[in-house]
N, C-alpha and C positions, 0 to 999 in steps of 0.2 A: 219599901218599897216591898207589900209583898212578894211570895215566889208567885201565887196565879195573877197575880196584876203582870209583874214581871215577864214570866210566860203568856198570858196571851199578846204582850208586844210586841215578842218576837219572832210570836207568828205573825202579828198583821207584819210586818217589816218584810215578812218571809216572803210573804201575799204579794205586798207594795215588787217585792224582789221579782216575785216569774210574771208578776201581770206588766212590767217591765220590760223585762228581757217577752214575752211574747210579744211584747206592741212590737220593740227590735226589729225585730224577727223580720216580721208580717207587712214593716217599710221596707227593708231589705231582701225581700222575696217580691213585691211592685217595684219596685227601681229595677230589678233583675228581671224582670221578670220572663223577656227575648231571650235574656241566655239560657232557665232553667225551656224554656218552648225551643231549644235546639235539642233539651235531652232526652224530647219522646220520642225519635224515631230511636232513638239510640235502646228503650229503654221498652220501646213496643218488637222490635225486636230480639231484645233476649227476655223477655213475658215469653213470646208468642212458640218459639224457637232455642228455646232451654228450655222456661221452669216448668211450657205446659208439658212436654215430653218424657217429665220426670217422675207423674202420673203413670207414665205406661210398668216404671217397678214396683206397680202390687202383682205384676204375674211373673215375679219372681215368686209371690209365697202363695203361687194358683198353681192350681192343673190345665195350664190353656192351653184352649181349644180354636181355631180359629174359625167355625164351624160356632161356636156358642159365643164368639167373642170374649174380652176382656171380663163384662160382672157377670157373665151367662157362668166363669169355667169357676168350677170348685174348688175354694177354700183347701190348701195344704201343710198350712202352717209355715217350719223350719226345714221341708220334708229335701227343701232344694239344695239350703245350704245343708245339707247332715250329706244328700249322695255326696255335694261338690266335696267336704273334705275325708270321705272315706274313698275317691273315687283313686286311682290309682296312679292317673294322671297329673292327677293337684300337686304335688308337694312337685313336682316335674318341673311343669311349668311357671312357679314361683322361682322355683330354682332359680330358669334359666331366665324368668323375667326377675330376678332381682340379680342376680347374677353379671344381665349385660344392660342392667341400668348404671351399676355403680365401671363395669367399665367407659359406661359413654359418660359419667361425674368424670369419671379421674381422668378420663385424656379429653375430652368432650369442653368442659366447664373452663379449666383453666386454658386450652389454647384460643378466645379471643380475647382474654382479659390478658397475656404477653405483646397478642400482633397489637392490641392496641396500646401498652406502652409504648412500645419499641417504636408504633409509625407516630405517638404523640413525639419521640423524640428527634421521628426529620424535618429538619428545617425546609428541606422542597418542600413549596405546598404543590408541585405543577405532579413531583416525585406521591406526593400522595397519597394524593386526586386517585390517578394514577393506579397507588396499589389500594388503593379502596372499592375499587369498579372493579379488577381482577376476583378482588376476595369475595365481592357483594353478588357474582354472578353466576355462581355456581348457586344458589338460595330459590332461581325461577327457574332452573332446570324442576321439572315431577321427575317423583320418582321412576314414572316410570321408563321416562329414556334414560336417569340416571341405571336404572338399575339394568334397560337394556346398551349400555355405554360397559358397561361392570362385566356385563356378561362376557363379553364381544374381547372385554381387555384381556380376563381370564381365563377364555375357549385355548385349550390342551392344543388345537388346534394347528388354529393361527391368530391365538390370541397373544401382545406385544409382550405382557410376560412373560407366556410360557417360551417365548422367543430365544430375549434375553438369557431363562433360563440353560435351555440349550441352546446356546451360541458359547456358554460356560459349559459349554462338555454333564450342563447336568440334565434328566430326564424330567419328559413337561409334566402337572401335575397336574391333575384334578379338581384346585377350590371350593368350588362348591359342589361337590362333593363329598370331601374335607369336615366334618364337623369339627377340628380342630381350627382350625384356618376362616368356619364361620363367624364370629364374636368380630373379629377381628375385619373381617369386610364390614360388618353392620358400621359399626363404630370406627371405621377408618371411613365411608365412606357419607356417615352423618355427623363427621366431625368437617371431611371440606366437606358439606354443600353448605353445614349454617356456620360457621366461620367469618361471613363476611357481617351477617346480619348481626352477631356477640356483638362483632367487632365494632360498629358504628353506635349500641346503646353507652358499650364502654368509651368512645371518643365523645361521644355527644355528654359521658356523665364527665372527662376530663376538658370538658370549658367552659364548666364554675370554674374553674381551681384559679382560684386568686391567683393572679402572674405575677407581684409583688411579693408571694411570699417566695417564687423560686430564685427571686432578684433575692430576695433575705439572705438565702444560704447561699446560691454563689457569694456573698459578699464576705455570709463563714467559711466561705471554702469548703463552705460541700458540693463534692462532682456527680458526676451524672446520675451514677447507684444509690448513693445517696439521698438524692434530690424522690428518686421514682421510691425511693426504700419509710422516707419518713413526708411525703407532701405529695404524693400522686397516690399511690392508694389507699391513705388513708383516707382519700378524702373521694376516696370510689367506693371504701370500703360499701356500705349504703346499699348503693346498688351491688355491689356484689352476695351482699346478702340478703335482697331480695330475692334477686334472682337463683338462690340459690333455696330459699327457702320452698321456694312456687318450684321448679326441677328437682327438689324432695319432696313434694307430694306427688307430683307424680312416675315418683320413681317400681309403679308395677303397669303407667306407657309409654310402649317403646318405639310406638311406629309401630299402627299394621301396614300402609304399604309396602317398607322396605323391605320389613320383612317373609311378605307375606308372597311379592318378589321373590326373591330372590332362594328361600328356604325350600328342595324339595323331603321330598322322606329317608333321604342319604343324615342327613344334619339336622329330621324330627327333634333326637334329644337332645340338641344343646339350641334349637331351634325354636322348639316352641315354646310360644307364652300366651298371653291372655290373653291378647289382643288377638290371634289368628285362632288361638281357641275356642273362643269366644264365638266368631264365626264361624268353625269345624263345622260345633256341634251346635250349635244358635241357624243357621242359617242354608248351612248345604246338612246333617242330621232330622233339626228339623224340631229341636228341642230347645224353644225358645226360652220356654219360661229356667229352662234348667243353663241356659247360657247366659237369661238375665241377673238369675242368681251369682252368680260368677266374675257381671259386671258391680253389681252391689257390693257386694264385698272388695272388690279391687278401691272400687269409688272411697268406702267405709275406710281402706285399709292408709289410701293415700286422700283423705280427711286428717286424721290421727296422726297421721307422718306432719303434713303442713300445723295444727296445732302444735305441736311439739320443738318443732324446729323453729319456729316463734316465740315459746318461750326461750326456749336455750338463744335465743337471734338478742330476747329483750335483760341477759343479762350483761350482752354486752352496749345495751345501750339503739343497738339496731332491727326492734319489731316492724313489723307489715303493723300490725294497730297492739 
């Protein structure tokens, strides 16, 4: 057989395979056309409210004027990014964002995993349902209401925390005016609010664990701790890795509401993060281009981190893509 004939034969076989795959894909699409039809509202939502507004990031490269509009404003290249990196506030807000996110990951990420594992070991279905409800309820409280509750609890005049301190002979503490307490208050409030939501995700992942694995482990003499270590945790490791990658991708996203509602000029040094900075510079000071540049920087850092985290997870076989 000549090389030319063999090459032509392989090309013809590859072409037939591609044609067959296209035919199969088209038949699969026709067979499940109504399932794809239900995707249209979701796609429409993301296109209209997520992708179309992304064109607005062009004002980060312009000297934006409300009178001239987006396309009438003049291009200034990377000047806004240059001024951002040269700003004396930049490293302060970068440090605050990273430190606060690190605390939120250290304390907030493992908490729902531990609670889910403990609830999974509970044999009383009634106690488990009541516990899940109690943990999940704070998720429905808005940050506006929750911030009001925190301010009342920590009030130096009539807050019950300071009442306990004074009952023990101490002096009342202005918690919300002390930078040393601000990060602890934010992290504690977020852990309490979102603990139930994360717990439900991990409990749902645990429902897919084959019960025969536990039975086999018990027959081999494994205790509860060994079953958790060798069966429960490895079985939900994929869920843990996926949520951790998504959390790392939002490391500069500290949540606007909770910080904005609880910080003040006394705690700016530790509380001012990218979310509040872009709000203050963009809407209060009217420097929309500069604020957009800060937002673009935050998004790029998040994208790079999520790619790096996924590559790291790929080494353990738990990557997202």
